[in-house]
N, C-alpha and C positions, 0 to 999 in steps of 0.2 A: 766607665774608665776604671782600670785597676789601680789601686793605691798601693804603693810599695810597702809602707808600714803605717801604723796608726798614730804617729806622733808628728804634730805640726806646730810651727811657731805661731801661726794665725789660722783660726777657723772662722769662716764667715757663714752665717745662716741666712739664706735668702739671696736670690739671684736677679733681683730687679736692678734699677739704675744705681741704687746705693751700694748694694753688694758687689755688683759688676765693676763699678768705678773703684771701690775699695781694693778689690783683688788686683786689678791692673796697676793701680797707683802704688800699692805696697810692693809689688814685684819690681816696679820701675825704680823705686827708691832703695829697696832692700832686696837686691837680686838673689842673695844666698838664703833668704828666709823661705821656709816651706809653707805654702799657703793652700788651704783646702776650702772650696766653696761647696756648700750643701744646699740644694734646693729640691722642692717637691716635684716640680714638673719637668718632664723631659725637655721641653722647650720653654724658654723664658720670653714672655711677651713684652713689647714696648708699650707701657700703659698709656702714655699721652696720645698715642695714635689709635687707640681702641674705637673712639667715635667715628673714625674714618674707614673702618673695616667694610661696612656694607657697600659703599659705592666707590670711593676714592682709591682704596687699596684692593678691595674685592675678595681678599682671603687673609686668613691668619698667617699663612706662610710668608706673606710680605711684611709682617709686623713682628718678626722674631729677632731677638738679640743673638747674633752669631757667637758660637763658642770658640771660633777660631782664634781671636785675639787672646783669650784666656789660655788656650792650649799652647799657643806660641810663646806665651809668657811663663810656661811651666806651672800654671795653676791647676791643681788636681780638682776634679769635679765629681761629686757623688749625687745621684738622684735618689733621694730618700727623705723621709719626714723625721725631724728631730722631735723626740717625745720627752726628753729629759736632759738636764745638765747637772752633773755632780760637781758643784762648785768647789767642794773641799778637795777632791781628787783632780779637778779640772779635766773632766771627761764629758764629751758629748755622746749621747745615746740615741740611736735612731730606731724607727719602727721595725726595721728588719734585724734588730739586735746587734748592729755594729757599734763599736765604741772607738772614739777618736780622742786622743789627748791633745790639749792645747796649752800654749803659754798665754796667748791673748785670744779673746773671743769677741767677735763683732756680731751683734744682732741687727739684721736688716730685713725684718719680717714684714715690713710694709703695712698696708692698711686693708680693710675689708669693707664691703658695702654696708652703709647704714640703712637699716629697715626700721621705720617707726614702730615701736611696740604697740600692739593692739590693732594694727591695720588689718582688716578682714580681707581674705581672698588672696593673700600673697602666695599661697601654695597651689593655686589653680594652674592648670596647664595654660600656656600662653602668657605667663608672667615671668619675666626675667630680670634678674639683677645684673649689674655690670661687674663681673668677677674677672680677675686677671688669670684666667685659666684657658688654655687653648681649646680643650675639649668642650668646655662650657660655651665659649665664644663661637665655636663652629656650629653648635646647636642653635645658638641665637641667630646666627647668619642664615641658617636654613629656615628658621621661623620667620625672619624678616622677608625672605624671598617669597614665602608663601602667604604673606599678609597683604592687606589692602590699606587698612587704617591703623596707624600706630599711635598709642597714647603714651607720652613720656611724662612721668611724674618727677618734677624737679627742673627748675630753670637755672641751674648752675652751669659751670663750664661744660661738663659732660653732656648735659641735657641739650644745651643750645648747639653744640658742635655736632652731636648725633642728629639733631633735627635737620640741620642744613644739609647733612650728608644724605639723609633719607629722602628729603625733598627732591634731590637730584635723581633719585630712582623712580620718581613719579608717585611716591606714596602720599597718602593723606596723613598729615602729622599734626598732632595736638600736644601742646605743652601745658601742663597744669602746675602752677606754683602758688604758694600761699602768700608770697610777698607782692609788693606793688609793681615791681618790674623784674624782668629776668636779670640775672647777675647782680641783683640789688645788694647782696651780702658783700660783694667785692668792690662795687663801683658806686660813686655818688649818683644821685638821681638823674642828672643831665646826661651822663654817659649810659647808665642803665636803660633809660628811656630810648636812647638811640639804638641799643641792642634789640629791644623789643620791636621797635619800628622796622628794623632791618629784617628780623625774622618774619614779620607779617608781610613785608614787601616780597619776600621769597615764597610766600604761600603757606607759612606755618600759622595755624590757629593758636593763639596764646590766651589762656585763661588765667587771670591773675587775682590775687587777694582772696583765694578760696582754698580751703582744706579738703583733702580727699577723705571721705568717710569710709569707703570700702571699695574693693574691686569685686564686681558682681559677675555672675555667670553660673552655669551648671558645673560640668567637669572642666570646661574651658572658660577662660576669661572672655566676657562679652563687652567689657567697658568698665568705667569707674563711676561711682556715685559721689557727688560732692556733698558737703555738709548742709547745703540748703535744699538738698533733694534732687538737684539736677543730675541727669545721667548723660555721660559722654560715651558714646559707643566706640568700640575698637576691637579688632580681632587679635591685637597684640598689645601688651602693657609692659613698658620698660621702667624699672625703678632706678632713678638717677638722682637720689636725694642725698648724695654726699657719701663720705667714707668716715671710718673711725680707725684709730690705730690698732694694729693687730698685736696685742700684748699678752696673748694667752700663755705662751711659753715663759715670758718674762715674769708674769704673775705667779705661775706655778713654781718657779725656782726661787721666788722670794725677793725679786728686785723691786725697788720702790717705784710707784706709779704716780704721775703728776695729776694736777687737778683737771686737765683736759683729756685724761685717759691715756697719755703717752708715757713711755718709760722716762723716768726722771734722770736727767744727765747734767753734767757741768759744762763749762765752756770748752772742754776738750772732748766732749761726748762720752765721758766716763759715767757709768751707771753707779749705783750704790755699791757695786762690787768693782774695785779698782782695776781688775783684769778683764772686765767685760764692758764693751762699748755698745752703744745703740745709735743707729743712723737712719735717716729717712723718715717715712711716714710713722713708724712705730715709736719714734723719739719725741718727747715733749719739746715744744718750741717756746721761745720768749721774744717779746717785742723788743726791737732795737732801741725804741724810744722810752717806753714805760717800764720795761723789764717784766711786764705781766706775761703770764703764760697764755698762749693762743694756739689755735688749731691751724696748721699750715701743712698741706699735703702736696708737695711739688717735687717733681723729679730733679729740677735744678738745685733745690735745697739738698736733696739726698746726695747728689754728686758733690756738692760743696762740703757737706759734712764728712763724706767719705775721704776727701782730700785732707781735711783737718785731722782725721784719725790717722791716715797714712803717714802724715808728717810727724805726728807726735806719739806714735804707738810705742816706740822704743827710745824714749827720751824726749823732753819738751824742746821743740824747735821754733815754735811760734808763741809769742807772748800774748796772753789773753785772747785766745783764738776766736771764740764766738762770744761777743758781748750782747748779742741779740740778733734776731733775724729781720731782715728788711722785707722779704717776700715780694717777688716779682711775678706777675701773672700776665700772660698774653694769650689772646684767642682771636680767631677770625670767624665772623658771622656774615655770611653772604660775601659781599665785596669789601666789607669794612673790617679793619683790625682794631681791637680794643686792648688797652694795656694799662696796668696800674702797678705802682711801686711804692712801698712804704705806707704811710698813714693817709687815709682819705680824709676829707673835710668832716664827714659824718663821724668817723672814728675819733678824730681829734676833739670834736664837741662832746662825745660820750666820755672821753677821758678828762675833760675839763681843761684842754689845752687851747689857749688863745692862738689863732692863726690868721694870717693874711694870705689870700689866694690871688695869684696872678693868672690871667686868662688871655688866650690869643687864638685867633682863627686865621688861617692862611691857606695857600695851596702848596702842594708838594712839588710843583714844577714852576718854572718861570721862563717865558710867559705862560699864561693860562691855556693857550691854544695848543700846547705840546701834548703828545700822546701820553695817556696815563695820568693826566692831571686830576686830582681829587682834593677835597677839603681835608685839611689837618686841623684838629681841635686839641688844644693843650691846656692843662690846668696844673699849676705848680702850687704846692702848699708849703708855706713857710711858718716856722714858729715865730710868733709875734715878738717874743722877748729878745731874740738875738738874730732874727731874720735868717736862720739856718734852714736849708731845704730839708723837709721831713717827709714829703710825699709828692707824687706826680701821677696824673691820669692823662691818657691821650687816646684819640681815635683818628683813623685815616687809612692810608694805603699800607703796603707791606713794610715800608721804611719805619713804621711806628715801632716794630719789634726792636730794632737796634737803637732807636731814639730812647725808648724806655730803659734799655740796658745802660746807656750812657748816663741817664738821670739817676739810675740806681747807684752807679759808681759815685755820682755827685753826692747822693744821700749818705753813702758809706763814708765818704771823705769829709762829711759835714760842711759842704760848700755853702757859702752865704749868697744872698741875693746879689751883692756887688760882684762877687766872683763869676756868677752866671752871666751878668750883664757884660762882663769883660771877657767872656768865653771867646777863644780864637777858633774859628771853624772854616771849613772849605765848602764851596757851593759849585754846582754845575747844573745848567738848565734842565737836562734830562733826568737828573738824579735827586735834586734837593729843592727846597724852597728858596725864594729869592734872598740874596745877601742883605737886602734892606728890610726883609720881613722874616728873618730866621726865627722859628717858633720859640726856642728856648730863651734866647735873648729878649725877644719881645714880651713873652709872658713874665719873665723876671723883671723887666722894666715896668710892666703894669703893676706888679706887686710893690715895687719900690715907690712908685708914685702914690699908691694907696697908703703906704707906710708914712711917706712924707706928709701927705695931707692930714693924716690922723695926728701928726705931731706938730702941726703948725700952731 
């Protein structure tokens, strides 16, 4: 797209969920401001759907963010790589030698795959990382179609979602993870164990509690060798061991970096340069409860931060915009949905926070003979000192996604156990749990009874 001139009110570097949301929201609030979005790829991929490319979507073309909303909003788009920023002159410089002047600059450079240092064999043919690049992902899809047995290193969200998608293609799939259960970083044991069981029920072989020593093979990968010497054969190895903030440009131009490797920002997403903002995976995050820095790479957070920047870019409109991140994660493994918001019981213990947990299991329909009936399992984590909700975990049917979003709002509003017990809600036999066994109220009541018992 041809740009009329090189001066912009706002330049955004990065076209993922954060950059995309920032561009649209800024133009919605500030219609007369000139906005330029610069990204490296001709097509912007939707990162959360990458695990569903092999079977559910079938191609990268079905997982592309359309430029049409940006164009309709009069956002200029340049496909190029930013190689430098002259902070004194407020100029962005690209690999093709183009120079664009900004008033405000937003870094939305995202994250990149984490590869354990020293892991042998990562450069063999047939070894792929999960990169947010259409050309790379198309190559991975071709390799998947030509494979029989796939070994996935990593039992986090990307690994388990990819495994369930590959199983539906009839592939033999093995997940290797060093922790005791899949998703154990994100979920307490009782929920993580359920994830592992669901994967195994679908036909995935899950190897837990073991480190990978090397990827072995000649020119091509033939499998992985574990630390105890066991070899797991596979004609394709996928690295899904997490991500790390992409701060290369930020570091080069002298911005401060936080302890978890993200760009250091304040509650309005301002970096150490007051005219440069950072949003999404590249920005450092802080816990809403402890204030400690933590690693959270979620598209929903990127969009949230983009809205904060858009609202406060040209004058503060929201007081104390981000006091900390709650973090809400949702996934579907087989037929079960798993979700978590805020602090888990394990994390509370590590932080030295005394908690009381309320638990409840019920069905998502009433009566149980209705179509689609399945078990709902809910755990609410309350701070023992004031019985304020600080975390929630759930598993069940598709309704769990919006249930955890409601609970996230309750955490954000510092809801107490009494307020959740008195929650006013609607029910319908085909859509919800029974009015006499509504999971949020029942789990809150369980926590309340435990609190009362402890103080008798």
